[in-house]
C-alpha positions in Angstrom: 0.0 0.0 0.0 1.4 3.3 -1.0 2.0 5.8 1.8 0.4 9.2 1.2 1.8 12.3 2.8 -0.5 14.4 4.9 -0.5 18.1 3.9 1.1 20.2 6.6 -1.4 22.6 8.2 0.5 25.9 8.6 -1.1 29.0 9.9 0.9 32.3 9.8 0.6 35.1 12.3 0.6 38.6 10.8 4.1 39.1 12.0 5.5 35.9 10.4 3.7 36.6 7.2 5.2 40.1 7.0 8.7 38.7 7.7 8.4 36.0 5.0 7.0 38.5 2.5 9.9 40.9 3.2 12.5 38.0 2.7 11.0 37.0 -0.6 10.9 40.6 -1.9 14.3 41.7 -0.7 17.0 41.1 -3.4 19.7 40.9 -0.7 18.0 37.9 1.0 20.1 34.7 0.5 18.4 32.4 -2.0 18.1 29.5 0.3 16.1 31.7 2.7 13.9 32.9 -0.1 12.8 29.5 -1.2 12.3 28.4 2.4 10.1 31.4 2.9 8.2 30.6 -0.2 7.6 27.0 0.9 6.1 28.2 4.2 4.1 31.0 2.6 2.6 28.7 -0.1 1.9 26.0 2.5 0.0 28.6 4.6 -2.0 29.5 1.4 -3.0 25.8 1.2 -1.1 25.1 -2.0 -0.6 21.4 -2.8 2.8 19.8 -2.4 3.2 19.3 -6.1 2.3 22.9 -6.8 5.0 24.0 -4.3 7.5 21.6 -5.9 6.9 23.3 -9.3 7.0 26.8 -7.8 10.3 26.5 -5.9 12.0 23.8 -7.8 12.7 21.6 -4.8 11.8 17.9 -4.0 8.8 16.8 -2.0 11.2 15.6 0.7 12.7 19.1 0.9 9.3 20.7 1.0 8.2 18.5 3.9 11.5 19.1 5.8 11.0 22.9 5.8 7.3 22.7 6.6 8.2 20.6 9.6 11.0 22.9 10.6 8.7 25.9 10.6 6.1 24.0 12.6 8.8 23.0 15.2 10.8 26.2 15.4 9.0 29.0 13.7 10.8 31.7 11.7 14.0 31.1 13.5 14.0 27.5 12.3 14.1 28.7 8.7 17.4 30.5 9.3 19.3 27.5 10.6 20.9 25.0 8.3 21.1 21.4 9.3 23.6 20.8 12.2 26.8 19.3 11.0 29.2 17.3 13.0 32.1 19.3 14.4 35.8 18.7 13.6 37.3 15.5 14.9 38.8 16.2 18.3 42.6 16.1 18.5 44.3 13.0 19.9 44.9 13.0 23.7 48.5 13.6 24.8 48.6 10.2 26.4 47.8 8.5 23.1 50.5 10.4 21.3 52.9 9.5 24.1 52.0 5.9 24.0 52.6 5.7 20.2 56.0 7.3 20.5 57.1 5.1 23.4 55.9 2.0 21.6 57.6 3.1 18.4 60.9 3.8 20.1 61.1 1.1 22.7 59.1 -1.9 21.5 59.0 -4.2 18.5 55.9 -5.6 16.8 55.2 -9.3 17.0 57.2 -11.2 14.3 58.8 -8.0 13.0 61.8 -5.8 13.4 60.2 -2.5 13.1 56.7 -0.9 13.0 54.7 -0.2 9.9 52.1 2.6 10.0 49.2 0.1 9.8 50.7 -2.2 12.4 51.1 0.7 14.8 47.6 1.9 14.0 46.2 -1.5 14.9 48.3 -1.7 18.1 47.3 1.8 19.3 43.7 1.6 18.3 43.8 4.7 16.1 43.7 5.5 12.4 46.8 5.0 10.2 46.6 8.7 9.3 46.9 9.6 12.9 50.0 7.5 13.2 51.4 9.2 10.1 50.8 12.6 11.7 52.5 11.6 15.0 55.5 10.2 13.3 55.9 13.1 10.9 55.6 15.6 13.8 58.4 13.8 15.6 60.6 13.0 12.7 60.2 9.2 13.0 60.4 6.9 10.0 60.8 3.3 11.3 58.8 1.9 8.4 61.3 3.3 5.8 64.6 1.8 7.2 65.9 -1.7 7.4 67.1 -1.2 11.0 65.9 1.3 13.6 68.0 2.2 16.6 66.2 2.5 19.8 67.3 5.0 22.5 67.5 4.1 26.2 67.2 7.7 27.2 64.1 8.1 29.3 63.7 11.7 28.1 64.2 10.8 24.4 60.7 11.8 23.4 61.0 15.1 25.1 64.4 15.8 23.6 63.2 14.8 20.1 60.2 17.3 20.5 62.6 20.1 21.4 65.0 19.4 18.5 62.3 19.0 15.9 60.6 22.1 17.2 63.8 24.1 16.6 63.9 23.1 12.9 60.1 23.4 12.3 59.7 26.7 14.1 63.0 28.3 15.1 63.0 31.4 17.3 63.2 34.8 15.6 66.8 35.9 14.8 68.1 32.4 15.4 70.5 30.2 13.5 70.1 26.4 13.8 73.1 24.2 13.1 73.4 20.4 12.5 76.6 19.1 14.1 78.0 15.6 13.9 79.9 13.7 16.5 83.1 15.5 15.6 81.5 18.8 16.1 81.8 19.8 12.5 79.2 22.2 11.2 77.3 20.4 8.3 74.2 22.5 7.3 73.1 25.8 8.8 69.4 26.8 8.6 68.8 30.4 9.2 65.7 32.5 9.9 65.8 36.2 10.1 69.2 37.4 11.3 72.5 35.8 10.2 74.4 36.7 13.3 75.4 33.4 15.0 76.9 35.1 18.0 73.5 36.4 19.1 71.7 33.1 18.5 74.2 31.1 20.6 74.2 33.4 23.7 
């Protein structure tokens, strides 16, 4: 048996009718608000659903949605778009810390180093989140044959400090990369080129 839609019974107060009429007539009114106002106005004039569909160029589902929105929330309801989900919240610090500690100090089962997907499965997060964490901390265990693990308890903290200098060096600072023999290999500068000031 085909389901038939009951026509929405909308009654407009003089104030609401005046507001809708102004919206429709004003050239500066956003078009989505104009056709919503027309749907409600035509519904209040007892126009049939198909007549409203032809008049505003919207589907029956859309007509019904805005009739119901007006009945539930009045004029204010016509001004609001459908609520959209917010941005995905950032990962908690403890999750990031756990990923880093596992990457640096543990090995996967039957493996010598972590891949992005193995780490994602172990940490219970998406592989894109693992990518972001590793990239932010300069870790690439999935791209090397061997990966040296540090026993330094403050390794994660130190890595964050060093990477932070390269990613966002202080103003008027000079950052140098020095090998074990204290030979300067590659300077990166930002702003001033006066090393004496940066090293003080």
